[in-house]
C-alpha positions as CSV (number, residue, x, y, z in Angstrom):
1,X,35.8,-1.0,-51.5
2,X,35.9,-4.6,-50.4
3,X,38.2,-6.8,-52.4
4,X,37.4,-10.7,-52.6
5,X,41.0,-11.9,-52.3
6,X,40.3,-15.1,-54.4
7,X,37.4,-14.2,-56.8
8,X,37.6,-10.5,-57.4
9,X,37.0,-10.0,-61.1
10,X,39.1,-6.9,-61.4
11,X,42.5,-8.2,-61.6
12,X,45.7,-7.6,-63.9
13,X,49.4,-7.8,-63.9
14,X,51.8,-5.2,-63.4
15,X,55.7,-5.9,-64.0
16,X,54.9,-9.7,-64.0
17,X,53.1,-9.6,-60.5
18,X,49.3,-10.1,-60.3
19,X,47.5,-7.1,-58.7
20,X,43.9,-6.2,-58.1
21,X,42.6,-3.3,-60.1
22,X,40.1,-0.5,-59.5
23,X,36.8,-1.5,-60.8
24,X,36.1,2.1,-62.2
25,X,36.7,1.5,-66.1
26,X,38.1,5.0,-66.5
27,X,40.8,4.4,-63.7
28,X,41.9,0.7,-63.7
29,X,44.7,1.7,-61.4
30,X,46.5,-1.2,-59.5
31,X,46.0,-1.5,-55.9
32,X,49.2,-1.7,-53.9
33,X,49.9,-5.2,-53.1
34,X,52.4,-4.1,-50.2
35,X,49.4,-2.2,-48.6
36,X,47.2,-5.2,-49.1
37,X,49.9,-7.4,-47.6
38,X,50.1,-5.3,-44.6
39,X,46.3,-5.4,-43.9
40,X,46.4,-9.2,-44.3
41,X,49.4,-9.6,-42.0
42,X,47.4,-7.5,-39.4
43,X,44.5,-9.8,-39.9
44,X,46.5,-13.1,-39.3
45,X,48.1,-11.5,-36.2
46,X,44.8,-10.6,-34.7
47,X,43.2,-14.0,-35.6
48,X,46.2,-15.7,-34.0
49,X,46.0,-13.6,-30.9
50,X,42.2,-14.1,-30.6
51,X,42.7,-18.0,-31.0
52,X,45.5,-17.8,-28.3
53,X,43.7,-15.7,-25.7
54,X,40.1,-17.0,-26.3
55,X,37.7,-18.0,-23.6
56,X,36.1,-21.4,-22.9
57,X,32.5,-21.7,-22.9
58,X,30.1,-24.3,-21.4
59,X,28.5,-26.8,-24.2
60,X,25.2,-27.0,-22.2
61,X,24.6,-23.5,-21.1
62,X,26.9,-21.4,-23.0
63,X,28.4,-19.5,-20.0
64,X,31.9,-18.4,-20.4
65,X,34.0,-19.9,-17.4
66,X,35.7,-17.7,-14.9
67,X,37.9,-20.5,-13.5
68,X,41.0,-21.4,-15.4
69,X,41.5,-24.8,-14.3
70,X,37.8,-25.9,-14.0
71,X,37.2,-29.3,-15.8
72,X,33.3,-29.0,-15.6
73,X,31.1,-25.9,-15.7
74,X,30.5,-24.7,-12.0
75,X,26.9,-23.3,-13.0
76,X,24.2,-24.5,-10.9
77,X,22.6,-27.7,-12.1
78,X,24.9,-27.7,-15.3
79,X,28.3,-29.5,-15.0
80,X,28.7,-29.4,-18.7
81,X,31.9,-29.8,-20.5
82,X,33.8,-26.6,-22.0
83,X,34.7,-25.8,-25.7
84,X,36.8,-23.2,-27.2
85,X,34.9,-20.0,-28.5
86,X,37.2,-19.9,-31.7
87,X,37.2,-22.8,-33.8
88,X,40.7,-24.3,-34.7
89,X,39.2,-25.4,-37.9
90,X,38.1,-21.9,-38.9
91,X,41.7,-20.5,-38.2
92,X,43.3,-23.5,-40.2
93,X,41.2,-22.7,-43.3
94,X,42.0,-19.1,-43.2
95,X,45.6,-19.7,-42.8
96,X,45.5,-22.0,-45.9
97,X,43.6,-19.5,-47.9
98,X,46.3,-16.7,-46.8
99,X,49.1,-19.0,-47.8
100,X,47.5,-19.5,-51.4
101,X,47.0,-15.6,-51.7
102,X,50.6,-14.9,-50.6
103,X,52.0,-17.4,-52.9
104,X,49.9,-16.2,-56.0
105,X,50.1,-12.7,-55.5
106,X,53.9,-12.7,-54.4
107,X,53.6,-11.5,-50.7
108,X,56.7,-12.7,-49.1
109,X,56.2,-11.4,-45.6
110,X,52.7,-12.9,-45.4
111,X,53.9,-16.1,-46.8
112,X,56.7,-16.3,-44.3
113,X,54.4,-15.4,-41.3
114,X,51.6,-18.3,-42.5
115,X,54.4,-20.7,-43.1
116,X,55.9,-20.4,-39.7
117,X,52.6,-21.0,-38.2
118,X,52.1,-24.0,-40.0
119,X,55.6,-25.3,-39.4
120,X,54.8,-24.8,-35.5
121,X,51.6,-26.6,-35.9
122,X,52.3,-30.0,-37.7
123,X,49.0,-31.4,-36.8
124,X,47.1,-28.3,-38.5
125,X,49.4,-28.6,-41.4
126,X,48.7,-32.1,-42.0
127,X,44.9,-31.7,-41.6
128,X,44.9,-29.0,-44.3
129,X,47.3,-30.9,-46.6
130,X,49.8,-28.0,-46.7
131,X,53.1,-28.8,-48.2
132,X,55.5,-26.3,-47.1
133,X,58.4,-27.7,-49.4
134,X,56.1,-27.0,-52.3
135,X,55.1,-23.5,-51.2
136,X,59.0,-22.8,-50.9
137,X,59.6,-24.3,-54.6
138,X,56.6,-22.2,-55.9
139,X,58.1,-19.1,-54.3
140,X,61.5,-19.8,-55.7
141,X,60.1,-20.4,-59.3
142,X,58.3,-17.2,-59.3
143,X,61.2,-15.2,-58.0
144,X,60.5,-14.8,-54.4
145,X,62.9,-15.1,-51.6
């Protein structure tokens, strides 16, 4: 089943750690947080790879450029500017959400990966008001690291 990471109603706690639960009232078994963490790590890695290897498309005609260093679209009668096909804002918002999930559900590998990305991108960190010192303090208070 699809699990809404932030709003799922079927949540519980196992050994002091928040978990998602099976929605079947007869089952109520907790999902393995490590498995979910691995899936989220894969998602972050794929999203970052997509962002880094993305194409540029023309704002006016929408054609994807074939020329790596072209400043303007070379389509006949166009000469439009280029824009990225993957929006930086959507990547930043996704990373901020994943950081919140990693801290709340005590997922140290996911937290480390997202924290590293924010450390390497100070403009993104500032735009999304991510305080890495607070993330580290929250992790220490909850027993991580």
